[in-house]
C-alpha positions, 0 to 999 in steps of 0.5 A: 297058343292064347294066354288064357288057354290050357296049352299057355297055362302048361307052357307057362308052369313048365318054363317057370319050374325050369327056370328057377331050378337052373342053377346058372343064369345062361341055363335060364336064358336058355329056357326062357329062350326055347319057351319063347320059340315053342310060344311063337312057333306054336301060332305058325313055326313058318315064322320063327325062322323070320323072327329070329333072323330079324334078332340075329340081323339086328344084334350083328349090324349094331354089334358092327356099327359100334366096332366101326365107330370106335376104329373109325371114331364116326357116328356110324350113322349109316349102319343105324339107317340100315338097321332101322331101313331093314326092320321097317322093310321087314314090317312094310313088306308083311303088312303094307304091300297089299295096301300100298298096291290097292291104294295106288290102283285107286289112285291110278283109277280116280285119273284113269290111268289103272283099271280092273279091280284088284286081288290081294296077294296071299300075304299072311301077317307074322304074328307079333311083327309090329311089336318086335320090329319096333322093338329092335328099332328102338334098341338100335336107336338107343344105342346109336344115341348112347343112352344104352350099351350095345348088348354083347351076348346074342342069347341075351338079346334074343331073350330081350326080343323074344321074351314071350310074355310080350312078344305077341302084343307088348308092351314094347319094352326097351333095352334099359327096362329089361336088359339089366333083369337078365344080367342077375341070377335072382333067387327064388321069390315066393312074392314074385310068384303070388304076384304073378298069379294074382295078375295073371287071374285078374287080366283073365277076368278082365279079358274073358269076363268082361271084354269077350261078353261085350264082343257079341253084341259089338260083332253083331252091330258091326257085322249088320248089312243095313245100318241099325238104329241109334240106340244099337249104334250108341251102345255098340259103340260104347261097348267097343270102347269097353271091349278093346280097353279090357281086352288089351288091358287084360292081355297086358296084366296077364303078360306082367303077370307072366313075366313076374313068374319069372321075377321079371318086371315089364312096363305098365302099358295103362292108367285109367284112359278113359278118366283122361280130361284131354287128349294128351293125357288120354295118350299118356295112358292108353298103350303108354309104351307105344305112346312113348315110342312114338314120342321118343322116336318119330314126334322128336326126331321130327323137331317136336314142338321146337320147330314152331307152332305149325311145325308142331301141329304138323308133327302131331299129325304125322305121328298119329297118322303113322300110329293109326296105320301102324295099327292096321293097313287100312283107311280106317285106321288111317282116319283114326290116326288122323282124328286123334292128330287133329284133335290133339293138335287142336287142343294144343292150339286152344290150350295156348290160347287159353292160357294166354286169355287167362294170363292176360296175354295177347291175342286170348281165346274169347271166354277163356277164363270162363272155359277154364272155370268150367272144370275137367268135366267139360274136358273129359266130356269133350275127350271122351266123345271124340275117343268114342267117334275114332273108336267107331272107325278103329272097329268099322268093317269099312270107311263106308260104315264107319261114315254112316255109323259116326254120323248115326252116333254124333246125331244120337248124342245131341238128341239123347231123348230119340232113343234113350227110352227105347225098349232094349232086347236081350242081346242089348241087356246083356251088353249093358249088364257087362258094361256096367260090370266093366266099369265096376271092376275097372277102379279096384282092379286097375288099383290092384294091379297098378299098385302090384307092379309099383310095389316093392317086393322082398324076399330074401334081403332082395327088393325090386324097385320101379321108379316112374319116368314120364308116366312109365314103370320099370324096374331099376335095380336090387336093394335090401329092405326087410318087409313086403309091402304094396305101394301107390301114391305113397300109401304103403299096404301090407298083403301077405302072399298067401292072400294073394293066392286066394285073391287070384284063385276067386279071381280066376273062378270069377272069370271061368264063370263068366266066361261061359265057354267063350273063346275070343282072340286078343284084338291086338293080336291081329296088328 
């Protein structure tokens, strides 16, 4: 059941209707849970007990840990370790068993211990397992740290984890972002419905209008038996960079829009990552909820930047390699993570030396003042070049293909005259057209959606106020205000609900026309 399918529209509309007419908050939670179970079971009903089992076990262990902690006055670290281990073991069994066996056999063959070929085990990856296990781990750790009070209602906790707009591919919600919104029965909000329809349509246009049309050319080039020409690899890499952004961004916007239809806000996941002028900035803009998860639950526990420079560089590398493997059990994802880890470490080293050179401190980087005077264009170019090389490894069918394609791409970057003047075939011209469409739509749709999710919407004296936290956006409370305004960077812009609905209609029409009947699964559904 894809977000851009008719079945999803029926489920979403029916769930929202029943949700708003339900007389009690508990009834609303039951409706959300039933809808979420139907949504998840539509993919493969056999994995629904797995999801519910993970929810029940985590809920019970955290509750037991808190009770034992109060009785024995001990931190209960053992119960936390058990909870985290069980969730990560669940993820590891389904996602990494074949990769681990294959890697062990390759290592054995390299030293003459093992022989023969590896036949992968028939293990089906449960949809969304990488996301809901991370959400469960974050909840357990937050309760242990005392930054979140444990949830005493199993029903509410189940909705928090299984809430279908964010279940399959995020955003990865924290307890303090979503659980408080499940406590209060909000009055029906026309503004929430209008905002939800607007974001659903915008996400639909981004996904089917841009990402899906670029997928055809990307798949053609990356499925070629022989290494294609420079021009094809360059534009396939650029097209995939736009495809994966619009695919995942479009999904995230549709997830936020779906949640709005229930008056619930989810965290923003993207903030124009391709405008980042550093690798650190890129990861504060790309898949933000995963980036902050890796920071809070992996990088900082490893010591962050508090254990000295070498340890900091190592921590960055380890976190990004593990982040790469989180995306997929393959060496291409491992190398992709290693590229970003090395880039972050080198950037941190150079930044420290640059700052030393500008301030006149010891051991400055030669030419520090000249480099900084060049400005953001230089750092943006370097950042995007490495990001694009990384995307080749992310998309490639094998490590060998990734190495061959990246070699061609790097050579082409330093000799553009050899491929820019080449005539483009029809398929490439179509890809170039939709690549341009993505660039044109990126800024206005980002402004519209991010502004919409930072808004204060006022309905019957109620307002959801959103506050930033280290680049994140989430709901924090309710207050009384009289009017509807959208706010973005301290600029208040009134937008009547009727305009939102009309705009949503035309965005949907544009997406439907551009889709040309294509049905392409969301890329991140495979993770």
